[in-house]
N, C-alpha and C positions, 0 to 999 in steps of 0.2 A: 674672775679673770684678772691677772696682773696687768699693770699698765703696759709692760713690755709686750705681753700677749695681745692686749687690745691694739697696740700699735702695729704688731705684725698682721693682725686680722685686718686692720684698716688698710695696710699696704696691699694685701691680697685683694681686698674689696676694690681698691682703686684700680689695680691692674685688670680685674675682671670687668669692671665698668668701662674702662678704656677700650678693651677688646670688644665689648658689646656696642659701644658708641661707634667704633671704627667699622663694625659690621652693619651699621645703619640704624641702631636703636637710639633714636634721638632723646628718649627719656633718660638714658644712662648718664648724660651730662648733668641733668638736673639732680639725679640721685648722687652723683659723685661730688658735686660742688661743696656740700657741707663737710665732706671728708677732707677736702684739699683747701678749704677756705682759709684756715688759720695759717697754713704754710704759705699760701699766696699772699696773705696779708703781711706775714713776716718779711717776705721778699720785697714787697712794695714798701714796707716801712723802712727797710734798709736804704731804698732809693731816696725816700723823702725825709729821713730823720735829720739830715743836716742841710735841708733845703733853705735857701735864703728866705727871709721873712716875707718878701713880696710874692712868694710862690702861691699860685692859686689852685694848682692841682693837688688834691689831697690823697692820702694813702687809700682810703676806701674807694674813692673815685677811680683810682688807677686799677684796683682789683676789679671793680665793676666793668671798666672799659675792657680789661682782659677777657672777662666773661662774655661780653657782647661780641668780641672778636672771635672767641672760641665757637660761639653759636654758628658763625659763618664758615668755620674751618670744615672743609670737605675732603674726603678721601685721604686721610692720614693713616698710615699703617702704624697705629700706636703699639709700642713695644712694652712699656712699663711706666711706673710713676716717674722715674728719673727722666725718661724721654718726654713725658708730659711737662715736667717742670722746666726742661730745656726749651721746649716750645713756648711756654709761658714767659720765660726770660727773654726770648727773642721778641715776643709780642710786646713786653714791657719796654724793651729797647725801642721798637718801632713807635710805640705810643709816645714815649718821652722825646724821641727825635722829632716826630711830627709836631708835638707841643712846642719844642724849642724852636723849630722852624717858624711856626706861626708867631711866637713871641719875638723872634729876631726880625721878622719882617715888619713888626710894629715899631721896634726901636733899633735903628741902625746906628753904627758908629762907635760902640764902646770897644775898648781894647781887649785883647785876649790875654789872660794871665796863664801861667804854666799849669798844666794838669798834673796832679800827683797820683800816680798809679801804685800806691803801696798796698800792703796786705789789707788794710782796713778801709781802703777807698770805696766809696759808693757813688753811684751816679748822682745822688741827691746833692753832693758837694760840688757838682760841676755846673757852672752857669751855662746858659743857652749856647753861647758862642763856642764854649769849650766842648760841650756835648756834641755839637755839630762837627767840630774838628776831630774828635775821637771817632765819631761815626764814619767820617770820610776816610780817616786813617785805617779803620778796621776793614772797610771795603777794599782798600789797596792791599792790606795784609791778606785778606781772603783770596785775592787773585794770585798771591804768591804761595800761600800755605793755608788752606782752608781750616785744617784742624787747629792750628795755632790761633786763628781768629775766633774759632768757636770756643776755645779755652778762655780767651779774654772775655768774650761775650757772656759766657756762663758764670765766670767768677766775678768780673767787674760789673756787668750789667745785671746778672741774675742773682748775685750774692751766694752762689752755690759753693760748698766746701770742695776741697781737693777730691775727696772720696765721692761726693755727689757728681762732680764733673767727670771723674773717671768712669762712673757707672753710666752716665748719659752718653759718653763718647765711646764706651766699650774699650777703654785702654787702662793701663795701670796707673795708680796714683803717682808713681815715679815719672811716667811719661807726661802726665799733666803738669807736674812741678817743673820738669825740664822745658816743656812748651811754654809754660807761664813765664819763666825767667827769660827765655829767648824772645818771646813775643812782647813782653813788657819792655825789654831793652830796645827792641825795634821801634815800638810805639813812642817811647820817650824821645828817641832820636827824631822820629817823624814829627813829633809835636813840639820840638825844641823851637823857641822863638828865634834862635839864630839860624835855623835851617832855611835856606831859600826854597820856597815852594814853586814847583813847576806849574805852568799855566795849563 
């Protein structure tokens, strides 16, 4: 079997196992993890690759924490592997935000530098206070336009490509690019040091 054929088979296996897991087969998650582990590790590595040297949360630990949280996920109508990775991206965001909150409660008072949301940006480059500011801004954006906040979450936090994001949200790549540009501009305004923040 060619590598491409094996990859397609793996995609179908993941979807089949997701559906089985959603139908109540708890062993399906254990069977699926070896098939998705390398992709989850790649996503986690993107988060952590530019982390500051003082970072104590490691890539493998982040993947394991995602797995532990997946065990507790109940009643999700899993659609396909893109949907699965979208949920994992959301879990990674929550884990990193929780981690940042615990770190920031330990050391108060450092200034916030500007967040760079360019194509290559990953959460790992964002220090705790910035991560919390991005998370707060994303929650405000979700209240205004849920899909645009999901595009930022999947691309910025999840490291998904335009095509993977489009598949997860069931929209065209052109829609993802338009939402990405508009949402990024909105977030940069929200996160600007000059912008007065409301109480």
